[in-house]
C-alpha positions, 0 to 999 in steps of 0.5 A: 512533518512533510514525510508524515504527510507524504506517507499518509498520501501513499497510504491513502492511495494504496488503500484506495487502490486495493479497495477499488480493485477488490470491489471490481473483483467482487461486483464485476469479476474484472480483476481475476489475478491476485498479482494485480489485486495485491502484489502490484499495489503492494510493490508500488506502495513499498516503492512510494514509502521507500522514496518518502522515507529516504528522501534526502536521507543518510545511508543509515536511513536508506537501509532502514527504509529497505525494511520500513517501506514493506512494513508500512505497505503491509500495514496499509494493505491490512487496513484496506483488507479490514475494510473490504472484508467487513464490507464485501466478505471473503 
């Protein structure tokens, strides 16, 4: 239950960061780099998911976390992009 809560917390921060950065790009043109907009939050979310998934885990769980963390970061990025593309357009 604790891992689920922490995973939802990481997802919330990832989605919020992506929405805020995309909003700044659309409205104020402050974020010009796709690396800052997409890659850095994705890497930070992947690291957060990996820490959550592998906290006090076995070696098998750590290996699964290597693949699961980017997959979860992809899903939270997809959720954020669904929101911002509906609000701000492409």
